Structure formats: structure tokens, C-alpha cells
N, C-alpha and C positions, 0 to 999 in steps of 0.2 A: 504494500500500500504506500502511495506517495503522500507526503505531507510537506507542503510548501511554506516558506516564510513570508513575512509581510511584503518584502520587495517584489517577489514573484507574484504574489497575490495582487499587488498594485498593477502589474503589467496585465494580468488577466482581467482585472476590474476595468481598466481603460478599454480593453478590447470589447468587453461586454457592453460598456456604455456606448461605444461606437455602433455596435450591433443594434442596440435598442433605440438609438437615434434614427435608425432606418436608412442611413446613408453609406454605411460601410459594413455590410454583412460579412462575417469572417469566421475562420476556423483557426484553432490553436493546436500546434503540433510540438510536442516535447520529446527530445531524443538526445541522450548523452549530455553534452555540455552546452546545448543550444535550444532556445525556444524560438519557434517560427510562428508568426501570425500572418495569414494570407487571406485576402478578401475573396469572396466567392466568385467575383467577376474575374479573378486571376489577373489583376492589373497591378497589384502591390504585394510585395513580400517584405516583411520586417523581421529582423533577427535580433535576439537578445541573448548574449552569452551568459552562462551560469558562472558565478564567481567561485573562486577556489574553496571558500568555506561553505558553500552551498552544496547540498546533495544533488548529484547529477541523476538524470533519468536513465537508469540502466535498461529499463524496458520502454521502448517508444510508445507514446500514448497520444491520441488525438481526440479532439471533441469540438463541437460547435460552441462558439463563444456564449451564445445565449443560454446554453444548458449549464454553464458553470454555476456551482451551487455551494461548494465547500472547499476548505483547504485540504481536506482529506479525500482522496479518490483513488480508484483502481479499476482495472479492466477485468470484467467477469464474463466469460462466455461470449466474447466479441462485443460487449457493451461497456460503456463507461459508467461507473457508479460513484456518485458523490455521497459522502457519508457525514452526517452530523447528528448530534443528540444532546441529551442532558443526563442527569443522574438517574432518571427513570426510564427513558426511552432512547432508541436509536432510529434515525430516519435515513433511508437509502433512496436516492433518486437515480434510476437506471435510464440511460439514454443511448440512442444509436450513435455510432461513431462515423465520422465522414470518411468517404472512400479515399484512400491514398494511393490507389493503384496508378491513376493517371494524374493525380493532383498532389503529389508528394513535394512539398516546397524545398526539402533538402536536395532531392535529386534534380529538381528544376533549376535550383541555384547553381549547382555544379555544371549544368549544361549551358549557362549563359556567360558570354564574354562581354566585359565592359571595361572602359578605360577611365582612370581617375584624372581627368583633365577638365579645364574650365571650371574651377572651384568657385562657388559663390555662397556666402553665408547669409541666411535669411532668418529673421526673428519672427516670433509669433505675433508681434504687434502689427504685422501686415494684414492679419486676418480681419481686423475691424474695418479695413478699407475695401475688402472684396465683397462682391455681390454673390450670395450663395445660389441664387437662382440662375446664374450664368454658368453653364456646365464646364467650361474649359478656361484655362489660364495659359497665356503665351509668354514665353521668356526669350529674350534676345539680348545680345551685347554688341555694341558698336562703339569703337573708340574708348574701350574700357568702361563704358557706362551701361549698366544693366537696365533694361526696360521690362516692366511687367504689364501685360495688357489683358483686359477682358472686353469682349465685344458682344453687343446684342444685335444679331443680324436682322431682327425683325423691326426694331425701332431705329437702328442705325447708331445708337448710343455707343460711345467708346470710353472705357475707363483705362487711364494710363497712370501707373504708380512709379514714382521715383523717390529716392531717399533725399532728404534735405541737404545732406553733406555733399560737398563738391564732387566726390567720386561716385555719385549716383548711389546705387544699392550695394556697391562693392565695399567690403570691409578691408582694413589695412592688410590683413594676412591673406586675403584672397589672391588667387593666382589664375587669371583667366585671359584668354585671347578673345577676339571677336568670334561670335557664333551666330548662325541664323536662327530664325524663329523655331522654337521647340515648344510643344504644348503638352499639358497633362490635364486630367480631369480635376475640377475644383474640389470635389469630394475627396479624391485621393490626396491632394495637396494638404487640405485642412486637417485630414485625419492624422497626419504625421505629427502635428503639433499638439495632439492630445497627450503625447508621451513626454515631450521635451519642448523647451522654449526656443532653442537655437539649433539650426540644422545646416550642415554643409551639403550643397548639391553640386554634383559634377555633371555638367551639361556636355556630354561627349557626342551626342547626336547619333548613336548607333542603335536606336530603337528602345533603349532603356536609360533612365536617369538614375545613377547611383547616388545614395545619400548616406550621411552618418551624423550622429548627434555630437554636440560639443560637451554636453553635460558629463561631469565625472560621476554623478550619482547614478545615472542610467545610461549605460552604453547601448547604442542601438545603431544598426545600419540596415541597408536594404536597397531595393530597386523599385522603381515605379515606371510603368510603361508610358512611352510617348503616345500621343494621339495625333492622327492625321485626318484632316477634313478639308472640304472643298475651299473654305475661305482662307486656308493657309497657303494654298497653291499659288505660286507666283509672287508671294510676299517676299521670299528670300532672294536676294540679288544673286544672279548667276544660276539660279535653279530653274530648270525647265518644268513646265506643267506636265504632269503625267498622271496616269491612272494609279490610284493607291488602293490596295486591297483594304476593305473595311471602312473606307472613307464615306462620309455622309454629307448631305447638303447643308445641314445646320449645326452650329456649335451649341445650341441650347437644347439639345436632345440628350439627356443624361445617360442613356444606355447605348448610345451609338458613337461611332468614331473612335472607339477604344481599340488598343492593340493588346491582346491577351498575352500574358507571359506563358511561354510554353518551352518545354525542354527541346533542345536541338538534337537531331538524330546523330548518332555516332558519338 
């Protein structure tokens, strides 16, 4: 039977809160010295390493975030059981486990190649300036100045966010060259800040954006899929318009235009 400490429970609780918010349905996977949280749309994988003093998960275990019920849990006959009680009674909540045959985040992670380049640090204070009902966020950097854009294709409204400092949104320790417009889903972006306040993003432009936390209290890294949609085509200088698999006509359709994370063959 596994029994977790308060730090790991806090990770699970954040994942549960995101699930119950309705914008980031996810599953939790614990194996060895790593905890993976993956949304059910397969566009985000988060990783949380187990600390040296914490008990590692000798037997892999997975469950739907919304089923989480207790610090004590174990797998019985292919089901996850959460156990809690008092001096008189014991309560067991038995739940189905998510299939990991084709959606194993650990195996998916090993099959993805990404580069740590174009590093940009973003703080959670940016969230108050974003429109939640606009489904995508665009990032680009020109002349060392990062620009964050949300657009409403129906009304024509355009939101542009820049930092008040002279260097735009770039922090002093950031190291980035210019890069064309890269986009991700608004829900995916905001979900990451449920765990930490500052995140380093690496905009390599190879289909996935790698990120890692700055916080010493909670180490976290992961990948989020880039989105490609019609309004992005032709925006990037030197990039020819082309057909993009999975692209859609509108950026304000929350379940379209996403690129799922999938394991590469071989």
C-alpha cells in the first residue's frame, strides 16, 4: 500500500482541482522516482521527481485525477483503491484505472525529441491579462522582444501583452534568439501555473514546447504541444502557406487545432 506525504498530496490536489475546473481533465501516473500528470487530450505532460527522502513507487500505479480520495491507496485486482477511516470504520473507494497501453506518459516522453533553446521566463501575473474564452495564445520574439498575442477572429479584437521593462517579456537570465509565431492552447498554458509561479519555456518550434519550473520547493518540467491553425499561416516571415494536419479555421474553438502528443515509432 502506498502512503504519500503532504508535498505529493499537494501535487495530486492541484491536478484534481484542474480536473474539477473542467478545463484540464487529467490522469496521474506514479512509477519509480517520477510522477507524471497528463491531460486526457494528450497535449500536456508534466513531470514531478520524487525527492531522495520520499518513498518511491516500486509498483507503477495510475488513476484518474478526479477519483483521488486519500493519501493511502493501492491497486487490487486491476482497480485503484483509496482507503481512509476512523477509529471505528474503514472506507474503501474502488475505481477503474486509465489505460496505459497507448497513453503511457513515461514511454511517450522517451519517444519525443526537443531542444532547450529560446528560453523565456514567464510569471503567473500574466494570467490576469489573458482572456480565458480565447482558446489559443501566440508567442513570438523579434529583436529580443517577446510578444504574447490573443486574437478573437470573430470580432477582430486583438490582445497584445508586453512587459513594462525595456527588454519586453524577457528576463535578464533568458537566452533567446528570434523565433516565429508559436501557439498553444490557453487552457494548457494557464494550467501550468496552478503548480508554480514562474516557468521557463523553451520555444524550439519542433512541435513541442519544453518547460521547467524555477521554484526550489516544487521541481517540475514537461512538454506542451504547439497548435497550428489557419490564422497562423502566413504570419511568420519566410514561411510559406501550407496545409497543416489538424488545423482549423478558428482559434476560438477549444477542442480543435491541437496537436496531440504521441510516441514516435522506432
